[in-house]
PDB file of N, H, CA, C and O in Angstrom:
ATOM      1  N   MET A   1     -11.917  30.278  30.606  1.00  0.00           N
ATOM      2  CA  MET A   1     -10.944  29.200  30.189  1.00  0.00           C
ATOM      3  C   MET A   1     -11.173  28.924  28.602  1.00  0.00           C
ATOM      4  O   MET A   1     -12.286  28.688  28.131  1.00  0.00           O
ATOM      5  N   THR A   2      -9.996  28.983  27.852  1.00  0.00           N
ATOM      6  H   THR A   2      -9.092  29.175  28.235  1.00  0.00           H
ATOM      7  CA  THR A   2     -10.059  28.788  26.469  1.00  0.00           C
ATOM      8  C   THR A   2      -9.379  27.476  26.065  1.00  0.00           C
ATOM      9  O   THR A   2      -8.503  26.983  26.777  1.00  0.00           O
ATOM     10  N   ASP A   3      -9.791  26.903  24.903  1.00  0.00           N
ATOM     11  H   ASP A   3     -10.503  27.303  24.325  1.00  0.00           H
ATOM     12  CA  ASP A   3      -9.018  25.773  24.566  1.00  0.00           C
ATOM     13  C   ASP A   3      -7.763  25.904  24.086  1.00  0.00           C
ATOM     14  O   ASP A   3      -7.002  24.937  24.083  1.00  0.00           O
ATOM     15  N   GLU A   4      -7.419  27.028  23.656  1.00  0.00           N
ATOM     16  H   GLU A   4      -8.037  27.814  23.658  1.00  0.00           H
ATOM     17  CA  GLU A   4      -6.223  27.197  23.036  1.00  0.00           C
ATOM     18  C   GLU A   4      -4.802  27.369  24.135  1.00  0.00           C
ATOM     19  O   GLU A   4      -3.726  26.776  24.216  1.00  0.00           O
ATOM     20  N   VAL A   5      -5.420  28.456  24.866  1.00  0.00           N
ATOM     21  H   VAL A   5      -6.294  28.938  24.801  1.00  0.00           H
ATOM     22  CA  VAL A   5      -4.200  28.937  25.809  1.00  0.00           C
ATOM     23  C   VAL A   5      -4.921  28.665  27.414  1.00  0.00           C
ATOM     24  O   VAL A   5      -4.166  29.102  28.283  1.00  0.00           O
ATOM     25  N   GLY A   6      -5.732  28.272  27.774  1.00  0.00           N
ATOM     26  H   GLY A   6      -6.344  27.916  27.068  1.00  0.00           H
ATOM     27  CA  GLY A   6      -6.239  28.162  28.955  1.00  0.00           C
ATOM     28  C   GLY A   6      -6.894  29.368  29.549  1.00  0.00           C
ATOM     29  O   GLY A   6      -7.808  29.867  28.892  1.00  0.00           O
ATOM     30  N   VAL A   7      -6.557  29.929  30.728  1.00  0.00           N
ATOM     31  H   VAL A   7      -5.815  29.524  31.262  1.00  0.00           H
ATOM     32  CA  VAL A   7      -7.199  31.014  31.379  1.00  0.00           C
ATOM     33  C   VAL A   7      -6.831  32.073  30.808  1.00  0.00           C
ATOM     34  O   VAL A   7      -5.617  32.226  30.681  1.00  0.00           O
ATOM     35  N   ILE A   8      -7.657  33.024  30.340  1.00  0.00           N
ATOM     36  H   ILE A   8      -8.644  32.900  30.443  1.00  0.00           H
ATOM     37  CA  ILE A   8      -7.272  34.369  30.114  1.00  0.00           C
ATOM     38  C   ILE A   8      -8.109  35.395  30.942  1.00  0.00           C
ATOM     39  O   ILE A   8      -9.330  35.253  31.013  1.00  0.00           O
ATOM     40  N   THR A   9      -7.438  36.477  31.599  1.00  0.00           N
ATOM     41  H   THR A   9      -6.447  36.592  31.541  1.00  0.00           H
ATOM     42  CA  THR A   9      -8.028  37.415  32.398  1.00  0.00           C
ATOM     43  C   THR A   9      -7.847  38.813  31.780  1.00  0.00           C
ATOM     44  O   THR A   9      -7.275  38.842  30.691  1.00  0.00           O
ATOM     45  N   GLY A  10      -8.267  40.019  32.340  1.00  0.00           N
ATOM     46  H   GLY A  10      -8.731  39.995  33.225  1.00  0.00           H
ATOM     47  CA  GLY A  10      -8.158  41.282  31.875  1.00  0.00           C
ATOM     48  C   GLY A  10      -9.347  41.894  31.145  1.00  0.00           C
ATOM     49  O   GLY A  10     -10.492  41.571  31.461  1.00  0.00           O
ATOM     50  N   ASP A  11      -9.124  42.675  30.281  1.00  0.00           N
ATOM     51  H   ASP A  11      -8.194  42.937  30.024  1.00  0.00           H
ATOM     52  CA  ASP A  11      -9.970  43.396  29.325  1.00  0.00           C
ATOM     53  C   ASP A  11     -10.262  42.446  28.250  1.00  0.00           C
ATOM     54  O   ASP A  11      -9.451  42.149  27.374  1.00  0.00           O
ATOM     55  N   LEU A  12     -11.577  41.930  28.358  1.00  0.00           N
ATOM     56  H   LEU A  12     -12.237  42.171  29.070  1.00  0.00           H
ATOM     57  CA  LEU A  12     -11.849  40.892  27.154  1.00  0.00           C
ATOM     58  C   LEU A  12     -13.067  41.295  26.284  1.00  0.00           C
ATOM     59  O   LEU A  12     -13.882  42.151  26.628  1.00  0.00           O
ATOM     60  N   THR A  13     -13.106  40.681  25.264  1.00  0.00           N
ATOM     61  H   THR A  13     -12.444  39.986  24.985  1.00  0.00           H
ATOM     62  CA  THR A  13     -14.274  40.889  24.277  1.00  0.00           C
ATOM     63  C   THR A  13     -14.781  39.493  23.962  1.00  0.00           C
ATOM     64  O   THR A  13     -14.000  38.596  23.644  1.00  0.00           O
ATOM     65  N   LEU A  14     -16.053  39.318  24.048  1.00  0.00           N
ATOM     66  H   LEU A  14     -16.688  40.047  24.305  1.00  0.00           H
ATOM     67  CA  LEU A  14     -16.450  37.938  23.795  1.00  0.00           C
ATOM     68  C   LEU A  14     -17.566  38.181  22.673  1.00  0.00           C
ATOM     69  O   LEU A  14     -18.202  39.232  22.598  1.00  0.00           O
ATOM     70  N   THR A  15     -17.742  37.034  21.765  1.00  0.00           N
ATOM     71  H   THR A  15     -17.226  36.180  21.826  1.00  0.00           H
ATOM     72  CA  THR A  15     -18.591  36.944  20.768  1.00  0.00           C
ATOM     73  C   THR A  15     -19.315  35.839  20.714  1.00  0.00           C
ATOM     74  O   THR A  15     -18.778  34.776  21.022  1.00  0.00           O
ATOM     75  N   THR A  16     -20.509  35.871  20.360  1.00  0.00           N
ATOM     76  H   THR A  16     -20.946  36.735  20.109  1.00  0.00           H
ATOM     77  CA  THR A  16     -21.365  34.421  20.347  1.00  0.00           C
ATOM     78  C   THR A  16     -21.949  34.598  19.015  1.00  0.00           C
ATOM     79  O   THR A  16     -22.429  35.649  18.592  1.00  0.00           O
ATOM     80  N   THR A  17     -21.871  33.525  18.412  1.00  0.00           N
ATOM     81  H   THR A  17     -21.480  32.671  18.756  1.00  0.00           H
ATOM     82  CA  THR A  17     -22.212  33.485  16.749  1.00  0.00           C
ATOM     83  C   THR A  17     -23.098  32.394  16.545  1.00  0.00           C
ATOM     84  O   THR A  17     -22.650  31.247  16.567  1.00  0.00           O
ATOM     85  N   PRO A  18     -24.458  32.645  16.323  1.00  0.00           N
ATOM     86  CA  PRO A  18     -25.489  31.360  16.074  1.00  0.00           C
ATOM     87  C   PRO A  18     -24.987  30.576  15.017  1.00  0.00           C
ATOM     88  O   PRO A  18     -24.262  31.121  14.184  1.00  0.00           O
ATOM     89  N   ARG A  19     -25.319  29.125  14.904  1.00  0.00           N
ATOM     90  H   ARG A  19     -25.908  28.682  15.580  1.00  0.00           H
ATOM     91  CA  ARG A  19     -24.834  28.396  13.838  1.00  0.00           C
ATOM     92  C   ARG A  19     -26.308  27.742  13.393  1.00  0.00           C
ATOM     93  O   ARG A  19     -27.242  27.707  14.195  1.00  0.00           O
ATOM     94  N   PRO A  20     -26.391  27.346  12.340  1.00  0.00           N
ATOM     95  CA  PRO A  20     -27.736  26.937  11.948  1.00  0.00           C
ATOM     96  C   PRO A  20     -28.115  25.534  12.495  1.00  0.00           C
ATOM     97  O   PRO A  20     -29.216  25.057  12.221  1.00  0.00           O
ATOM     98  N   ASP A  21     -27.396  24.998  13.113  1.00  0.00           N
ATOM     99  H   ASP A  21     -26.502  25.385  13.336  1.00  0.00           H
ATOM    100  CA  ASP A  21     -27.721  23.803  13.787  1.00  0.00           C
ATOM    101  C   ASP A  21     -28.081  23.858  15.353  1.00  0.00           C
ATOM    102  O   ASP A  21     -27.978  22.848  16.050  1.00  0.00           O
ATOM    103  N   GLY A  22     -28.452  24.928  15.797  1.00  0.00           N
ATOM    104  H   GLY A  22     -28.536  25.748  15.231  1.00  0.00           H
ATOM    105  CA  GLY A  22     -29.029  25.568  17.303  1.00  0.00           C
ATOM    106  C   GLY A  22     -28.184  25.554  18.286  1.00  0.00           C
ATOM    107  O   GLY A  22     -28.570  25.489  19.453  1.00  0.00           O
ATOM    108  N   TYR A  23     -26.750  25.619  17.903  1.00  0.00           N
ATOM    109  H   TYR A  23     -26.437  25.671  16.954  1.00  0.00           H
ATOM    110  CA  TYR A  23     -25.651  25.874  18.742  1.00  0.00           C
ATOM    111  C   TYR A  23     -25.079  27.421  18.322  1.00  0.00           C
ATOM    112  O   TYR A  23     -25.550  28.068  17.387  1.00  0.00           O
ATOM    113  N   ALA A  24     -24.059  27.849  19.127  1.00  0.00           N
ATOM    114  H   ALA A  24     -23.676  27.323  19.887  1.00  0.00           H
ATOM    115  CA  ALA A  24     -23.450  29.176  19.080  1.00  0.00           C
ATOM    116  C   ALA A  24     -21.940  28.938  19.373  1.00  0.00           C
ATOM    117  O   ALA A  24     -21.556  28.332  20.374  1.00  0.00           O
ATOM    118  N   THR A  25     -21.118  29.452  18.436  1.00  0.00           N
ATOM    119  H   THR A  25     -21.429  29.944  17.623  1.00  0.00           H
ATOM    120  CA  THR A  25     -19.752  29.435  18.585  1.00  0.00           C
ATOM    121  C   THR A  25     -19.527  30.646  19.475  1.00  0.00           C
ATOM    122  O   THR A  25     -20.053  31.753  19.355  1.00  0.00           O
ATOM    123  N   VAL A  26     -18.598  30.216  20.449  1.00  0.00           N
ATOM    124  H   VAL A  26     -18.170  29.317  20.547  1.00  0.00           H
ATOM    125  CA  VAL A  26     -18.353  31.541  21.563  1.00  0.00           C
ATOM    126  C   VAL A  26     -16.678  31.567  21.242  1.00  0.00           C
ATOM    127  O   VAL A  26     -15.985  30.565  21.071  1.00  0.00           O
ATOM    128  N   ARG A  27     -16.271  32.814  21.211  1.00  0.00           N
ATOM    129  H   ARG A  27     -16.834  33.628  21.351  1.00  0.00           H
ATOM    130  CA  ARG A  27     -14.947  33.288  21.105  1.00  0.00           C
ATOM    131  C   ARG A  27     -14.518  34.511  21.982  1.00  0.00           C
ATOM    132  O   ARG A  27     -15.225  35.500  22.174  1.00  0.00           O
ATOM    133  N   ILE A  28     -13.405  34.332  22.433  1.00  0.00           N
ATOM    134  H   ILE A  28     -12.831  33.528  22.277  1.00  0.00           H
ATOM    135  CA  ILE A  28     -12.906  35.438  23.357  1.00  0.00           C
ATOM    136  C   ILE A  28     -11.526  36.157  22.881  1.00  0.00           C
ATOM    137  O   ILE A  28     -10.695  35.464  22.293  1.00  0.00           O
ATOM    138  N   GLN A  29     -11.298  37.368  23.095  1.00  0.00           N
ATOM    139  H   GLN A  29     -11.972  37.931  23.573  1.00  0.00           H
ATOM    140  CA  GLN A  29     -10.004  37.832  23.000  1.00  0.00           C
ATOM    141  C   GLN A  29      -9.679  38.931  23.954  1.00  0.00           C
ATOM    142  O   GLN A  29     -10.586  39.605  24.442  1.00  0.00           O
ATOM    143  N   TYR A  30      -8.440  39.138  24.236  1.00  0.00           N
ATOM    144  H   TYR A  30      -7.704  38.591  23.839  1.00  0.00           H
ATOM    145  CA  TYR A  30      -7.912  40.221  24.958  1.00  0.00           C
ATOM    146  C   TYR A  30      -8.307  41.561  24.289  1.00  0.00           C
ATOM    147  O   TYR A  30      -7.575  41.834  23.338  1.00  0.00           O
ATOM    148  N   THR A  31      -9.261  42.445  24.542  1.00  0.00           N
ATOM    149  H   THR A  31      -9.855  42.223  25.315  1.00  0.00           H
ATOM    150  CA  THR A  31      -9.695  43.582  23.769  1.00  0.00           C
ATOM    151  C   THR A  31      -8.482  44.405  22.988  1.00  0.00           C
ATOM    152  O   THR A  31      -7.520  44.910  23.567  1.00  0.00           O
ATOM    153  N   GLY A  32      -8.705  44.437  21.646  1.00  0.00           N
ATOM    154  H   GLY A  32      -9.486  44.027  21.176  1.00  0.00           H
ATOM    155  CA  GLY A  32      -7.957  45.128  20.884  1.00  0.00           C
ATOM    156  C   GLY A  32      -6.818  44.036  20.364  1.00  0.00           C
ATOM    157  O   GLY A  32      -5.999  44.255  19.472  1.00  0.00           O
ATOM    158  N   ALA A  33      -6.919  43.132  20.928  1.00  0.00           N
ATOM    159  H   ALA A  33      -7.584  42.954  21.653  1.00  0.00           H
ATOM    160  CA  ALA A  33      -5.771  41.980  20.170  1.00  0.00           C
ATOM    161  C   ALA A  33      -6.297  41.279  18.910  1.00  0.00           C
ATOM    162  O   ALA A  33      -7.521  41.228  18.790  1.00  0.00           O
ATOM    163  N   GLU A  34      -5.613  40.792  18.060  1.00  0.00           N
ATOM    164  H   GLU A  34      -4.619  40.833  18.157  1.00  0.00           H
ATOM    165  CA  GLU A  34      -5.792  40.172  16.661  1.00  0.00           C
ATOM    166  C   GLU A  34      -6.427  38.684  17.216  1.00  0.00           C
ATOM    167  O   GLU A  34      -7.433  38.201  16.695  1.00  0.00           O
ATOM    168  N   GLU A  35      -5.851  38.158  18.114  1.00  0.00           N
ATOM    169  H   GLU A  35      -5.035  38.550  18.537  1.00  0.00           H
ATOM    170  CA  GLU A  35      -5.996  36.526  18.272  1.00  0.00           C
ATOM    171  C   GLU A  35      -7.356  36.294  18.932  1.00  0.00           C
ATOM    172  O   GLU A  35      -7.708  36.996  19.880  1.00  0.00           O
ATOM    173  N   TRP A  36      -8.038  35.425  18.496  1.00  0.00           N
ATOM    174  H   TRP A  36      -7.752  34.855  17.725  1.00  0.00           H
ATOM    175  CA  TRP A  36      -9.266  34.958  19.124  1.00  0.00           C
ATOM    176  C   TRP A  36      -9.054  33.606  19.730  1.00  0.00           C
ATOM    177  O   TRP A  36      -8.316  32.812  19.146  1.00  0.00           O
ATOM    178  N   TYR A  37      -9.662  33.266  20.892  1.00  0.00           N
ATOM    179  H   TYR A  37     -10.261  33.910  21.366  1.00  0.00           H
ATOM    180  CA  TYR A  37      -9.758  31.993  21.400  1.00  0.00           C
ATOM    181  C   TYR A  37     -11.048  31.249  21.376  1.00  0.00           C
ATOM    182  O   TYR A  37     -12.099  31.890  21.384  1.00  0.00           O
ATOM    183  N   THR A  38     -11.051  30.045  21.350  1.00  0.00           N
ATOM    184  H   THR A  38     -10.197  29.525  21.343  1.00  0.00           H
ATOM    185  CA  THR A  38     -12.536  29.307  21.477  1.00  0.00           C
ATOM    186  C   THR A  38     -12.882  29.343  23.037  1.00  0.00           C
ATOM    187  O   THR A  38     -11.953  29.096  23.806  1.00  0.00           O
ATOM    188  N   LEU A  39     -14.046  29.609  23.527  1.00  0.00           N
ATOM    189  H   LEU A  39     -14.800  29.810  22.903  1.00  0.00           H
ATOM    190  CA  LEU A  39     -14.306  29.439  24.885  1.00  0.00           C
ATOM    191  C   LEU A  39     -14.485  27.832  25.098  1.00  0.00           C
ATOM    192  O   LEU A  39     -15.191  27.131  24.373  1.00  0.00           O
ATOM    193  N   THR A  40     -13.815  27.418  26.087  1.00  0.00           N
ATOM    194  H   THR A  40     -13.241  27.988  26.675  1.00  0.00           H
ATOM    195  CA  THR A  40     -13.826  25.885  26.402  1.00  0.00           C
ATOM    196  C   THR A  40     -15.575  25.469  26.530  1.00  0.00           C
ATOM    197  O   THR A  40     -16.390  26.097  27.206  1.00  0.00           O
ATOM    198  N   ASP A  41     -15.812  24.459  25.834  1.00  0.00           N
ATOM    199  H   ASP A  41     -15.150  23.949  25.285  1.00  0.00           H
ATOM    200  CA  ASP A  41     -17.337  23.717  25.772  1.00  0.00           C
ATOM    201  C   ASP A  41     -17.942  24.521  24.375  1.00  0.00           C
ATOM    202  O   ASP A  41     -18.945  24.097  23.800  1.00  0.00           O
ATOM    203  N   SER A  42     -17.398  25.408  24.036  1.00  0.00           N
ATOM    204  H   SER A  42     -16.584  25.753  24.503  1.00  0.00           H
ATOM    205  CA  SER A  42     -17.970  25.867  22.611  1.00  0.00           C
ATOM    206  C   SER A  42     -17.803  24.729  21.575  1.00  0.00           C
ATOM    207  O   SER A  42     -16.889  23.907  21.515  1.00  0.00           O
ATOM    208  N   PRO A  43     -18.923  24.865  20.744  1.00  0.00           N
ATOM    209  CA  PRO A  43     -20.001  25.243  20.513  1.00  0.00           C
ATOM    210  C   PRO A  43     -21.027  25.085  21.918  1.00  0.00           C
ATOM    211  O   PRO A  43     -20.819  24.123  22.657  1.00  0.00           O
ATOM    212  N   LEU A  44     -22.143  26.070  22.257  1.00  0.00           N
ATOM    213  H   LEU A  44     -22.313  26.852  21.657  1.00  0.00           H
ATOM    214  CA  LEU A  44     -23.075  25.762  23.129  1.00  0.00           C
ATOM    215  C   LEU A  44     -24.473  25.821  22.632  1.00  0.00           C
ATOM    216  O   LEU A  44     -24.790  26.588  21.722  1.00  0.00           O
ATOM    217  N   PRO A  45     -25.218  25.112  23.149  1.00  0.00           N
ATOM    218  CA  PRO A  45     -26.641  25.029  22.716  1.00  0.00           C
ATOM    219  C   PRO A  45     -27.293  26.498  22.934  1.00  0.00           C
ATOM    220  O   PRO A  45     -27.033  27.201  23.910  1.00  0.00           O
ATOM    221  N   ILE A  46     -28.091  26.826  21.988  1.00  0.00           N
ATOM    222  H   ILE A  46     -28.302  26.254  21.194  1.00  0.00           H
ATOM    223  CA  ILE A  46     -28.791  28.038  22.235  1.00  0.00           C
ATOM    224  C   ILE A  46     -30.097  27.968  22.900  1.00  0.00           C
ATOM    225  O   ILE A  46     -31.037  27.378  22.368  1.00  0.00           O
ATOM    226  N   PRO A  47     -30.185  28.500  23.947  1.00  0.00           N
ATOM    227  CA  PRO A  47     -31.381  28.381  24.631  1.00  0.00           C
ATOM    228  C   PRO A  47     -32.541  28.849  24.060  1.00  0.00           C
ATOM    229  O   PRO A  47     -32.431  29.510  23.027  1.00  0.00           O
ATOM    230  N   PRO A  48     -34.003  28.571  24.679  1.00  0.00           N
ATOM    231  CA  PRO A  48     -35.107  28.854  23.883  1.00  0.00           C
ATOM    232  C   PRO A  48     -35.224  30.347  24.000  1.00  0.00           C
ATOM    233  O   PRO A  48     -35.885  30.932  23.142  1.00  0.00           O
ATOM    234  N   ALA A  49     -34.710  30.961  24.874  1.00  0.00           N
ATOM    235  H   ALA A  49     -34.173  30.485  25.571  1.00  0.00           H
ATOM    236  CA  ALA A  49     -34.766  32.546  24.916  1.00  0.00           C
ATOM    237  C   ALA A  49     -33.863  33.275  23.793  1.00  0.00           C
ATOM    238  O   ALA A  49     -33.949  34.480  23.556  1.00  0.00           O
ATOM    239  N   GLY A  50     -33.010  32.415  23.150  1.00  0.00           N
ATOM    240  H   GLY A  50     -32.939  31.436  23.342  1.00  0.00           H
ATOM    241  CA  GLY A  50     -32.199  32.738  21.820  1.00  0.00           C
ATOM    242  C   GLY A  50     -30.831  33.209  22.352  1.00  0.00           C
ATOM    243  O   GLY A  50     -30.481  33.291  23.530  1.00  0.00           O
ATOM    244  N   PRO A  51     -30.107  33.511  21.197  1.00  0.00           N
ATOM    245  CA  PRO A  51     -28.606  33.797  21.202  1.00  0.00           C
ATOM    246  C   PRO A  51     -28.360  34.740  22.097  1.00  0.00           C
ATOM    247  O   PRO A  51     -27.409  34.688  22.877  1.00  0.00           O
ATOM    248  N   GLU A  52     -29.352  35.838  22.042  1.00  0.00           N
ATOM    249  H   GLU A  52     -30.125  35.881  21.409  1.00  0.00           H
ATOM    250  CA  GLU A  52     -28.917  37.182  23.041  1.00  0.00           C
ATOM    251  C   GLU A  52     -28.954  36.714  24.543  1.00  0.00           C
ATOM    252  O   GLU A  52     -28.162  37.247  25.321  1.00  0.00           O
ATOM    253  N   SER A  53     -29.539  36.066  24.851  1.00  0.00           N
ATOM    254  H   SER A  53     -30.182  35.633  24.219  1.00  0.00           H
ATOM    255  CA  SER A  53     -29.722  35.386  26.271  1.00  0.00           C
ATOM    256  C   SER A  53     -28.752  34.492  26.618  1.00  0.00           C
ATOM    257  O   SER A  53     -28.468  34.387  27.811  1.00  0.00           O
ATOM    258  N   LEU A  54     -28.100  33.722  25.670  1.00  0.00           N
ATOM    259  H   LEU A  54     -28.332  33.808  24.701  1.00  0.00           H
ATOM    260  CA  LEU A  54     -27.008  33.013  26.131  1.00  0.00           C
ATOM    261  C   LEU A  54     -25.736  33.975  26.104  1.00  0.00           C
ATOM    262  O   LEU A  54     -24.868  33.818  26.963  1.00  0.00           O
ATOM    263  N   HIS A  55     -25.609  34.982  25.122  1.00  0.00           N
ATOM    264  H   HIS A  55     -26.315  35.109  24.425  1.00  0.00           H
ATOM    265  CA  HIS A  55     -24.644  35.792  25.219  1.00  0.00           C
ATOM    266  C   HIS A  55     -24.433  36.714  26.519  1.00  0.00           C
ATOM    267  O   HIS A  55     -23.360  36.986  27.058  1.00  0.00           O
ATOM    268  N   ALA A  56     -25.611  37.092  26.857  1.00  0.00           N
ATOM    269  H   ALA A  56     -26.482  36.871  26.420  1.00  0.00           H
ATOM    270  CA  ALA A  56     -25.660  37.975  28.406  1.00  0.00           C
ATOM    271  C   ALA A  56     -25.302  37.096  29.264  1.00  0.00           C
ATOM    272  O   ALA A  56     -24.563  37.532  30.147  1.00  0.00           O
ATOM    273  N   GLY A  57     -25.587  35.929  29.317  1.00  0.00           N
ATOM    274  H   GLY A  57     -26.187  35.575  28.600  1.00  0.00           H
ATOM    275  CA  GLY A  57     -25.254  34.852  30.435  1.00  0.00           C
ATOM    276  C   GLY A  57     -23.865  34.814  30.602  1.00  0.00           C
ATOM    277  O   GLY A  57     -23.298  34.969  31.684  1.00  0.00           O
ATOM    278  N   LEU A  58     -23.225  34.571  29.343  1.00  0.00           N
ATOM    279  H   LEU A  58     -23.685  34.446  28.464  1.00  0.00           H
ATOM    280  CA  LEU A  58     -22.004  34.201  29.197  1.00  0.00           C
ATOM    281  C   LEU A  58     -20.954  35.358  29.485  1.00  0.00           C
ATOM    282  O   LEU A  58     -19.811  35.121  29.877  1.00  0.00           O
ATOM    283  N   VAL A  59     -21.435  36.592  29.259  1.00  0.00           N
ATOM    284  H   VAL A  59     -22.363  36.785  28.941  1.00  0.00           H
ATOM    285  CA  VAL A  59     -20.723  37.694  29.689  1.00  0.00           C
ATOM    286  C   VAL A  59     -20.505  37.859  31.122  1.00  0.00           C
ATOM    287  O   VAL A  59     -19.436  37.927  31.728  1.00  0.00           O
ATOM    288  N   GLU A  60     -21.958  37.923  31.654  1.00  0.00           N
ATOM    289  H   GLU A  60     -22.826  37.868  31.162  1.00  0.00           H
ATOM    290  CA  GLU A  60     -22.003  37.865  33.245  1.00  0.00           C
ATOM    291  C   GLU A  60     -21.058  36.838  33.737  1.00  0.00           C
ATOM    292  O   GLU A  60     -20.450  37.134  34.765  1.00  0.00           O
ATOM    293  N   ALA A  61     -20.822  35.702  33.203  1.00  0.00           N
ATOM    294  H   ALA A  61     -21.316  35.462  32.368  1.00  0.00           H
ATOM    295  CA  ALA A  61     -20.116  34.514  33.866  1.00  0.00           C
ATOM    296  C   ALA A  61     -18.607  34.682  33.697  1.00  0.00           C
ATOM    297  O   ALA A  61     -17.786  34.167  34.455  1.00  0.00           O
ATOM    298  N   VAL A  62     -18.332  35.381  32.727  1.00  0.00           N
ATOM    299  H   VAL A  62     -18.999  35.799  32.110  1.00  0.00           H
ATOM    300  CA  VAL A  62     -16.974  35.675  32.342  1.00  0.00           C
ATOM    301  C   VAL A  62     -16.592  36.809  33.459  1.00  0.00           C
ATOM    302  O   VAL A  62     -15.629  36.652  34.209  1.00  0.00           O
ATOM    303  N   ARG A  63     -17.389  37.904  33.497  1.00  0.00           N
ATOM    304  H   ARG A  63     -18.171  38.031  32.887  1.00  0.00           H
ATOM    305  CA  ARG A  63     -17.110  38.947  34.524  1.00  0.00           C
ATOM    306  C   ARG A  63     -17.242  38.440  35.840  1.00  0.00           C
ATOM    307  O   ARG A  63     -16.642  38.997  36.759  1.00  0.00           O
ATOM    308  N   GLN A  64     -17.861  37.581  36.013  1.00  0.00           N
ATOM    309  H   GLN A  64     -18.348  37.128  35.266  1.00  0.00           H
ATOM    310  CA  GLN A  64     -17.661  37.013  37.594  1.00  0.00           C
ATOM    311  C   GLN A  64     -16.462  35.920  37.644  1.00  0.00           C
ATOM    312  O   GLN A  64     -15.991  35.495  38.699  1.00  0.00           O
ATOM    313  N   GLY A  65     -16.080  35.568  36.480  1.00  0.00           N
ATOM    314  H   GLY A  65     -16.463  35.914  35.623  1.00  0.00           H
ATOM    315  CA  GLY A  65     -14.773  34.782  36.594  1.00  0.00           C
ATOM    316  C   GLY A  65     -15.027  33.367  37.038  1.00  0.00           C
ATOM    317  O   GLY A  65     -14.231  32.643  37.635  1.00  0.00           O
ATOM    318  N   ASP A  66     -16.412  33.044  36.609  1.00  0.00           N
ATOM    319  H   ASP A  66     -17.059  33.632  36.124  1.00  0.00           H
ATOM    320  CA  ASP A  66     -17.023  31.699  37.035  1.00  0.00           C
ATOM    321  C   ASP A  66     -17.534  30.816  35.835  1.00  0.00           C
ATOM    322  O   ASP A  66     -18.310  29.886  36.050  1.00  0.00           O
ATOM    323  N   PHE A  67     -17.124  31.094  34.670  1.00  0.00           N
ATOM    324  H   PHE A  67     -16.493  31.850  34.495  1.00  0.00           H
ATOM    325  CA  PHE A  67     -17.562  30.339  33.513  1.00  0.00           C
ATOM    326  C   PHE A  67     -16.839  28.861  33.786  1.00  0.00           C
ATOM    327  O   PHE A  67     -15.656  28.684  34.078  1.00  0.00           O
ATOM    328  N   ARG A  68     -17.797  27.924  33.625  1.00  0.00           N
ATOM    329  H   ARG A  68     -18.758  28.067  33.388  1.00  0.00           H
ATOM    330  CA  ARG A  68     -17.509  26.621  33.666  1.00  0.00           C
ATOM    331  C   ARG A  68     -18.171  25.662  32.627  1.00  0.00           C
ATOM    332  O   ARG A  68     -18.349  24.454  32.786  1.00  0.00           O
ATOM    333  N   GLY A  69     -18.531  26.472  31.443  1.00  0.00           N
ATOM    334  H   GLY A  69     -18.387  27.453  31.314  1.00  0.00           H
ATOM    335  CA  GLY A  69     -18.916  25.726  30.289  1.00  0.00           C
ATOM    336  C   GLY A  69     -20.477  25.457  30.521  1.00  0.00           C
ATOM    337  O   GLY A  69     -21.086  24.647  29.822  1.00  0.00           O
ATOM    338  N   GLN A  70     -21.023  26.110  31.440  1.00  0.00           N
ATOM    339  H   GLN A  70     -20.529  26.768  32.008  1.00  0.00           H
ATOM    340  CA  GLN A  70     -22.598  26.179  31.643  1.00  0.00           C
ATOM    341  C   GLN A  70     -22.983  24.540  31.824  1.00  0.00           C
ATOM    342  O   GLN A  70     -24.151  24.196  32.006  1.00  0.00           O
TER     343      GLN A  70
END
């Protein structure tokens, strides 16, 4: 689910960008497209395990189609 266009499906690319305030901005796009969309509920807090852990969890949730903003 994205803020700009709602649900997107298909071959997607996800980025998780840490911010200095302890949150991470999460964006998603159709792979190869120019447009990026903000994942609903982004920015998300970075867990104690770090931004890589957050990213891995988000990728898995998107793959399963069950991302609800954690």
